[in-house]
A tleap script that builds the chain and sets N, CA, C and O, in Angstrom:
source leaprc.protein.ff14SB
mol = sequence {
  NMET ILE MET GLU SER ALA TYR GLU GLN ARG
  ILE TRP VAL LYS SER TYR SER PRO GLY VAL
  PRO PRO ASP ILE GLU VAL PRO THR LYS SER
  LEU VAL GLU ALA PHE ASP ASP ALA THR GLU
  LYS TRP ARG SER LYS THR ALA ILE ILE PHE
  TYR GLY ASN LYS ILE THR PHE GLU GLN LEU
  ARG ASP LYS VAL ASP ARG PHE ALA THR ALA
  LEU SER GLN LEU GLY VAL LYS LYS GLY ILE
  ARG TRP HIE CTYR
}
set mol.1.N position { 0.836 -1.179 0.000 }
set mol.1.CA position { 0.000 0.000 0.000 }
set mol.1.C position { 0.892 1.258 0.000 }
set mol.1.O position { 1.793 1.400 0.827 }
set mol.2.N position { 0.616 2.147 -0.938 }
set mol.2.CA position { 1.387 3.395 -1.037 }
set mol.2.C position { 0.608 4.498 -0.329 }
set mol.2.O position { -0.560 4.741 -0.633 }
set mol.3.N position { 1.258 5.153 0.605 }
set mol.3.CA position { 0.631 6.242 1.351 }
set mol.3.C position { 0.854 7.564 0.613 }
set mol.3.O position { 1.954 7.842 0.135 }
set mol.4.N position { -0.184 8.359 0.530 }
set mol.4.CA position { -0.055 9.689 -0.053 }
set mol.4.C position { 0.537 10.633 0.988 }
set mol.4.O position { 0.239 10.529 2.178 }
set mol.5.N position { 1.370 11.544 0.530 }
set mol.5.CA position { 1.914 12.550 1.438 }
set mol.5.C position { 0.825 13.577 1.759 }
set mol.5.O position { -0.198 13.636 1.077 }
set mol.6.N position { 1.046 14.373 2.787 }
set mol.6.CA position { 0.090 15.431 3.141 }
set mol.6.C position { -0.097 16.376 1.960 }
set mol.6.O position { -1.199 16.869 1.719 }
set mol.7.N position { 0.981 16.624 1.228 }
set mol.7.CA position { 0.858 17.517 0.076 }
set mol.7.C position { -0.046 16.904 -0.985 }
set mol.7.O position { -0.892 17.591 -1.557 }
set mol.8.N position { 0.130 15.619 -1.245 }
set mol.8.CA position { -0.702 14.949 -2.243 }
set mol.8.C position { -2.165 14.891 -1.806 }
set mol.8.O position { -3.065 14.924 -2.646 }
set mol.9.N position { -2.407 14.805 -0.498 }
set mol.9.CA position { -3.778 14.780 0.023 }
set mol.9.C position { -4.414 16.177 0.016 }
set mol.9.O position { -5.635 16.317 -0.047 }
set mol.10.N position { -3.572 17.191 0.080 }
set mol.10.CA position { -4.029 18.597 0.070 }
set mol.10.C position { -5.089 18.849 1.140 }
set mol.10.O position { -6.152 19.406 0.867 }
set mol.11.N position { -4.778 18.428 2.354 }
set mol.11.CA position { -5.740 18.518 3.447 }
set mol.11.C position { -6.127 19.961 3.806 }
set mol.11.O position { -7.163 20.188 4.431 }
set mol.12.N position { -5.315 20.910 3.421 }
set mol.12.CA position { -5.590 22.314 3.737 }
set mol.12.C position { -6.744 22.869 2.919 }
set mol.12.O position { -7.337 23.876 3.307 }
set mol.13.N position { -7.075 22.246 1.805 }
set mol.13.CA position { -8.126 22.756 0.927 }
set mol.13.C position { -9.465 22.850 1.659 }
set mol.13.O position { -10.260 23.743 1.366 }
set mol.14.N position { -9.727 21.956 2.597 }
set mol.14.CA position { -11.007 21.980 3.318 }
set mol.14.C position { -11.159 23.236 4.182 }
set mol.14.O position { -12.274 23.565 4.586 }
set mol.15.N position { -10.067 23.939 4.470 }
set mol.15.CA position { -10.152 25.167 5.269 }
set mol.15.C position { -10.329 26.421 4.416 }
set mol.15.O position { -10.445 27.523 4.953 }
set mol.16.N position { -10.350 26.264 3.085 }
set mol.16.CA position { -10.555 27.418 2.202 }
set mol.16.C position { -11.971 27.959 2.375 }
set mol.16.O position { -12.902 27.191 2.620 }
set mol.17.N position { -12.134 29.248 2.252 }
set mol.17.CA position { -13.456 29.869 2.302 }
set mol.17.C position { -14.284 29.402 1.112 }
set mol.17.O position { -13.730 29.065 0.065 }
set mol.18.N position { -15.611 29.380 1.262 }
set mol.18.CA position { -16.460 28.992 0.139 }
set mol.18.C position { -16.198 29.875 -1.082 }
set mol.18.O position { -16.076 31.095 -0.966 }
set mol.19.N position { -16.115 29.250 -2.231 }
set mol.19.CA position { -15.889 29.987 -3.471 }
set mol.19.C position { -14.430 30.129 -3.846 }
set mol.19.O position { -14.127 30.539 -4.967 }
set mol.20.N position { -13.508 29.802 -2.940 }
set mol.20.CA position { -12.081 29.879 -3.243 }
set mol.20.C position { -11.677 28.576 -3.929 }
set mol.20.O position { -11.784 27.500 -3.340 }
set mol.21.N position { -11.213 28.675 -5.177 }
set mol.21.CA position { -10.865 27.451 -5.898 }
set mol.21.C position { -9.583 26.820 -5.348 }
set mol.21.O position { -8.682 27.535 -4.910 }
set mol.22.N position { -9.496 25.490 -5.367 }
set mol.22.CA position { -8.290 24.833 -4.875 }
set mol.22.C position { -7.107 24.979 -5.834 }
set mol.22.O position { -5.954 24.811 -5.435 }
set mol.23.N position { -7.393 25.287 -7.080 }
set mol.23.CA position { -6.331 25.467 -8.087 }
set mol.23.C position { -6.571 26.756 -8.848 }
set mol.23.O position { -7.713 27.160 -9.068 }
set mol.24.N position { -5.508 27.384 -9.239 }
set mol.24.CA position { -5.603 28.566 -10.090 }
set mol.24.C position { -4.608 28.417 -11.230 }
set mol.24.O position { -3.624 27.685 -11.125 }
set mol.25.N position { -4.880 29.118 -12.314 }
set mol.25.CA position { -3.936 29.120 -13.423 }
set mol.25.C position { -2.990 30.305 -13.219 }
set mol.25.O position { -3.423 31.453 -13.127 }
set mol.26.N position { -1.722 30.009 -13.152 }
set mol.26.CA position { -0.721 31.055 -12.954 }
set mol.26.C position { -0.235 31.494 -14.333 }
set mol.26.O position { 0.312 30.689 -15.087 }
set mol.27.N position { -0.436 32.774 -14.663 }
set mol.27.CA position { -0.007 33.232 -15.984 }
set mol.27.C position { 1.510 33.199 -16.128 }
set mol.27.O position { 2.246 33.418 -15.165 }
set mol.28.N position { 1.955 32.925 -17.331 }
set mol.28.CA position { 3.384 32.916 -17.616 }
set mol.28.C position { 3.783 34.315 -18.062 }
set mol.28.O position { 3.467 34.740 -19.173 }
set mol.29.N position { 4.473 35.015 -17.190 }
set mol.29.CA position { 4.948 36.361 -17.534 }
set mol.29.C position { 6.178 36.657 -16.705 }
set mol.29.O position { 6.432 36.026 -15.679 }
set mol.30.N position { 6.921 37.615 -17.167 }
set mol.30.CA position { 8.143 37.994 -16.455 }
set mol.30.C position { 7.787 38.810 -15.217 }
set mol.30.O position { 6.663 39.291 -15.075 }
set mol.31.N position { 8.756 38.954 -14.332 }
set mol.31.CA position { 8.568 39.775 -13.148 }
set mol.31.C position { 8.251 41.216 -13.539 }
set mol.31.O position { 7.419 41.867 -12.908 }
set mol.32.N position { 8.911 41.704 -14.570 }
set mol.32.CA position { 8.677 43.075 -15.043 }
set mol.32.C position { 7.237 43.222 -15.522 }
set mol.32.O position { 6.570 44.203 -15.194 }
set mol.33.N position { 6.756 42.249 -16.297 }
set mol.33.CA position { 5.374 42.305 -16.786 }
set mol.33.C position { 4.380 42.247 -15.628 }
set mol.33.O position { 3.392 42.980 -15.623 }
set mol.34.N position { 4.634 41.387 -14.656 }
set mol.34.CA position { 3.751 41.268 -13.500 }
set mol.34.C position { 3.732 42.575 -12.698 }
set mol.34.O position { 2.675 43.023 -12.255 }
set mol.35.N position { 4.904 43.176 -12.518 }
set mol.35.CA position { 4.997 44.460 -11.798 }
set mol.35.C position { 4.243 45.550 -12.551 }
set mol.35.O position { 3.474 46.303 -11.952 }
set mol.36.N position { 4.460 45.638 -13.861 }
set mol.36.CA position { 3.759 46.645 -14.670 }
set mol.36.C position { 2.250 46.455 -14.607 }
set mol.36.O position { 1.508 47.427 -14.462 }
set mol.37.N position { 1.792 45.215 -14.715 }
set mol.37.CA position { 0.353 44.933 -14.637 }
set mol.37.C position { -0.221 45.345 -13.285 }
set mol.37.O position { -1.278 45.974 -13.220 }
set mol.38.N position { 0.477 44.989 -12.204 }
set mol.38.CA position { -0.005 45.307 -10.856 }
set mol.38.C position { -0.046 46.817 -10.621 }
set mol.38.O position { -1.013 47.332 -10.060 }
set mol.39.N position { 0.994 47.520 -11.044 }
set mol.39.CA position { 1.030 48.964 -10.806 }
set mol.39.C position { 0.007 49.698 -11.671 }
set mol.39.O position { -0.448 50.783 -11.310 }
set mol.40.N position { -0.349 49.116 -12.794 }
set mol.40.CA position { -1.388 49.706 -13.639 }
set mol.40.C position { -2.770 49.427 -13.044 }
set mol.40.O position { -3.618 50.316 -12.982 }
set mol.41.N position { -2.984 48.200 -12.614 }
set mol.41.CA position { -4.290 47.775 -12.106 }
set mol.41.C position { -4.644 48.433 -10.774 }
set mol.41.O position { -5.782 48.856 -10.572 }
set mol.42.N position { -3.676 48.520 -9.872 }
set mol.42.CA position { -3.939 49.033 -8.529 }
set mol.42.C position { -3.241 50.375 -8.283 }
set mol.42.O position { -2.772 50.649 -7.178 }
set mol.43.N position { -3.182 51.177 -9.296 }
set mol.43.CA position { -2.472 52.457 -9.289 }
set mol.43.C position { -2.633 53.261 -7.998 }
set mol.43.O position { -1.640 53.709 -7.425 }
set mol.44.N position { -3.861 53.449 -7.540 }
set mol.44.CA position { -4.099 54.318 -6.378 }
set mol.44.C position { -4.163 53.557 -5.055 }
set mol.44.O position { -4.357 54.171 -4.006 }
set mol.45.N position { -4.006 52.244 -5.085 }
set mol.45.CA position { -4.037 51.435 -3.859 }
set mol.45.C position { -2.673 51.475 -3.161 }
set mol.45.O position { -1.646 51.718 -3.794 }
set mol.46.N position { -2.683 51.235 -1.862 }
set mol.46.CA position { -1.441 51.197 -1.091 }
set mol.46.C position { -0.640 49.957 -1.463 }
set mol.46.O position { -1.154 48.839 -1.430 }
set mol.47.N position { 0.618 50.165 -1.816 }
set mol.47.CA position { 1.512 49.057 -2.179 }
set mol.47.C position { 2.379 48.658 -0.996 }
set mol.47.O position { 2.603 47.471 -0.758 }
set mol.48.N position { 2.864 49.642 -0.260 }
set mol.48.CA position { 3.801 49.387 0.835 }
set mol.48.C position { 3.468 50.307 2.005 }
set mol.48.O position { 3.177 51.491 1.834 }
set mol.49.N position { 3.522 49.725 3.192 }
set mol.49.CA position { 3.453 50.522 4.428 }
set mol.49.C position { 4.736 50.210 5.179 }
set mol.49.O position { 4.984 49.064 5.556 }
set mol.50.N position { 5.546 51.232 5.392 }
set mol.50.CA position { 6.835 51.050 6.048 }
set mol.50.C position { 6.974 52.107 7.120 }
set mol.50.O position { 7.023 53.299 6.818 }
set mol.51.N position { 7.040 51.678 8.382 }
set mol.51.CA position { 7.102 52.597 9.525 }
set mol.51.C position { 5.997 53.650 9.447 }
set mol.51.O position { 6.226 54.830 9.712 }
set mol.52.N position { 4.804 53.205 9.082 }
set mol.52.CA position { 3.651 54.100 9.037 }
set mol.52.C position { 3.537 54.932 7.778 }
set mol.52.O position { 2.523 55.600 7.572 }
set mol.53.N position { 4.550 54.907 6.934 }
set mol.53.CA position { 4.499 55.656 5.673 }
set mol.53.C position { 3.918 54.774 4.579 }
set mol.53.O position { 4.365 53.644 4.381 }
set mol.54.N position { 2.927 55.289 3.874 }
set mol.54.CA position { 2.280 54.538 2.805 }
set mol.54.C position { 2.685 55.107 1.451 }
set mol.54.O position { 2.797 56.319 1.272 }
set mol.55.N position { 2.902 54.195 0.501 }
set mol.55.CA position { 3.087 54.642 -0.881 }
set mol.55.C position { 2.173 53.796 -1.769 }
set mol.55.O position { 1.979 52.603 -1.535 }
set mol.56.N position { 1.630 54.434 -2.772 }
set mol.56.CA position { 0.723 53.754 -3.695 }
set mol.56.C position { 1.527 52.991 -4.746 }
set mol.56.O position { 2.736 53.177 -4.882 }
set mol.57.N position { 0.834 52.138 -5.477 }
set mol.57.CA position { 1.488 51.409 -6.562 }
set mol.57.C position { 2.042 52.393 -7.606 }
set mol.57.O position { 3.111 52.168 -8.174 }
set mol.58.N position { 1.318 53.464 -7.847 }
set mol.58.CA position { 1.791 54.471 -8.809 }
set mol.58.C position { 3.097 55.109 -8.325 }
set mol.58.O position { 4.029 55.295 -9.107 }
set mol.59.N position { 3.158 55.442 -7.034 }
set mol.59.CA position { 4.381 56.018 -6.471 }
set mol.59.C position { 5.518 55.002 -6.476 }
set mol.59.O position { 6.667 55.354 -6.743 }
set mol.60.N position { 5.200 53.747 -6.182 }
set mol.60.CA position { 6.216 52.698 -6.201 }
set mol.60.C position { 6.803 52.548 -7.597 }
set mol.60.O position { 8.019 52.444 -7.757 }
set mol.61.N position { 5.945 52.537 -8.599 }
set mol.61.CA position { 6.431 52.406 -9.976 }
set mol.61.C position { 7.330 53.583 -10.346 }
set mol.61.O position { 8.361 53.405 -10.995 }
set mol.62.N position { 6.937 54.780 -9.931 }
set mol.62.CA position { 7.756 55.961 -10.213 }
set mol.62.C position { 9.128 55.827 -9.553 }
set mol.62.O position { 10.147 56.142 -10.168 }
set mol.63.N position { 9.157 55.365 -8.314 }
set mol.63.CA position { 10.433 55.210 -7.603 }
set mol.63.C position { 11.300 54.120 -8.241 }
set mol.63.O position { 12.516 54.277 -8.350 }
set mol.64.N position { 10.678 53.021 -8.661 }
set mol.64.CA position { 11.419 51.940 -9.326 }
set mol.64.C position { 11.988 52.442 -10.653 }
set mol.64.O position { 13.144 52.171 -10.977 }
set mol.65.N position { 11.180 53.169 -11.417 }
set mol.65.CA position { 11.651 53.715 -12.698 }
set mol.65.C position { 12.813 54.688 -12.492 }
set mol.65.O position { 13.784 54.671 -13.248 }
set mol.66.N position { 12.710 55.536 -11.465 }
set mol.66.CA position { 13.792 56.488 -11.179 }
set mol.66.C position { 15.074 55.757 -10.768 }
set mol.66.O position { 16.170 56.138 -11.180 }
set mol.67.N position { 14.931 54.713 -9.957 }
set mol.67.CA position { 16.088 53.932 -9.520 }
set mol.67.C position { 16.744 53.231 -10.708 }
set mol.67.O position { 17.969 53.216 -10.832 }
set mol.68.N position { 15.921 52.654 -11.575 }
set mol.68.CA position { 16.451 51.983 -12.773 }
set mol.68.C position { 17.184 52.971 -13.667 }
set mol.68.O position { 18.237 52.650 -14.218 }
set mol.69.N position { 16.637 54.160 -13.811 }
set mol.69.CA position { 17.284 55.195 -14.620 }
set mol.69.C position { 18.625 55.591 -14.010 }
set mol.69.O position { 19.613 55.744 -14.729 }
set mol.70.N position { 18.664 55.759 -12.686 }
set mol.70.CA position { 19.914 56.121 -12.009 }
set mol.70.C position { 20.972 55.032 -12.197 }
set mol.70.O position { 22.133 55.334 -12.473 }
set mol.71.N position { 20.571 53.772 -12.050 }
set mol.71.CA position { 21.521 52.674 -12.264 }
set mol.71.C position { 22.051 52.676 -13.691 }
set mol.71.O position { 23.244 52.474 -13.919 }
set mol.72.N position { 21.167 52.904 -14.638 }
set mol.72.CA position { 21.573 52.946 -16.044 }
set mol.72.C position { 22.568 54.077 -16.290 }
set mol.72.O position { 23.552 53.899 -17.009 }
set mol.73.N position { 22.311 55.230 -15.697 }
set mol.73.CA position { 23.216 56.371 -15.861 }
set mol.73.C position { 24.569 56.126 -15.208 }
set mol.73.O position { 25.566 56.735 -15.597 }
set mol.74.N position { 24.610 55.244 -14.224 }
set mol.74.CA position { 25.873 54.876 -13.580 }
set mol.74.C position { 26.622 53.795 -14.355 }
set mol.74.O position { 27.731 53.409 -13.987 }
set mol.75.N position { 26.000 53.311 -15.436 }
set mol.75.CA position { 26.663 52.325 -16.275 }
set mol.75.C position { 26.247 50.885 -16.024 }
set mol.75.O position { 26.813 49.964 -16.613 }
set mol.76.N position { 25.265 50.682 -15.156 }
set mol.76.CA position { 24.795 49.325 -14.893 }
set mol.76.C position { 23.932 48.887 -16.078 }
set mol.76.O position { 22.937 49.532 -16.407 }
set mol.77.N position { 24.322 47.802 -16.700 }
set mol.77.CA position { 23.610 47.283 -17.871 }
set mol.77.C position { 23.317 45.805 -17.679 }
set mol.77.O position { 23.922 45.155 -16.827 }
set mol.78.N position { 22.415 45.284 -18.449 }
set mol.78.CA position { 22.071 43.872 -18.411 }
set mol.78.C position { 23.318 43.038 -18.678 }
set mol.78.O position { 24.058 43.295 -19.627 }
set mol.79.N position { 23.541 42.043 -17.836 }
set mol.79.CA position { 24.663 41.128 -18.027 }
set mol.79.C position { 25.947 41.533 -17.332 }
set mol.79.O position { 26.892 40.746 -17.281 }
set mol.80.N position { 26.004 42.751 -16.792 }
set mol.80.CA position { 27.215 43.187 -16.090 }
set mol.80.C position { 27.289 42.465 -14.750 }
set mol.80.O position { 26.299 42.364 -14.025 }
set mol.81.N position { 28.482 41.966 -14.437 }
set mol.81.CA position { 28.707 41.298 -13.150 }
set mol.81.C position { 29.762 42.081 -12.386 }
set mol.81.O position { 30.797 42.471 -12.927 }
set mol.82.N position { 29.469 42.294 -11.134 }
set mol.82.CA position { 30.380 43.044 -10.294 }
set mol.82.C position { 31.274 42.076 -9.530 }
set mol.82.O position { 30.812 41.059 -9.014 }
set mol.83.N position { 32.534 42.400 -9.468 }
set mol.83.CA position { 33.486 41.587 -8.716 }
set mol.83.C position { 34.099 42.468 -7.634 }
set mol.83.O position { 34.503 43.603 -7.887 }
set mol.84.N position { 34.158 41.931 -6.452 }
set mol.84.CA position { 34.727 42.700 -5.323 }
set mol.84.C position { 36.089 42.197 -4.959 }
set mol.84.O position { 36.715 42.721 -4.038 }
savepdb mol mol.pdb
quit
C-alpha cells in the first residue's frame, strides 16, 4: 500500500473559504510584466506601508523607474557582473 503525502492529500483545501478554488492558473509572464500589470491595475491602492508611511502602486512604480534610470546612468547594464 502506497501512502499519499500530506501535500498529495491537500488537506488544507477543506479550510478554504467557500468559493475559493483549490487550483488557479498562474499566468506565464516575467517579473517586469507582472509588476507593470499590478502597478497599472492598482495604481491608487497602497503598495507598501513602512514605519507608518504609505506609498501607492503608482508612487512605487515611479520610484522603481527612477532607480532603474539612475543605475543605467551609472553604467549598470544587463549582463554586467560586479566583482569585489
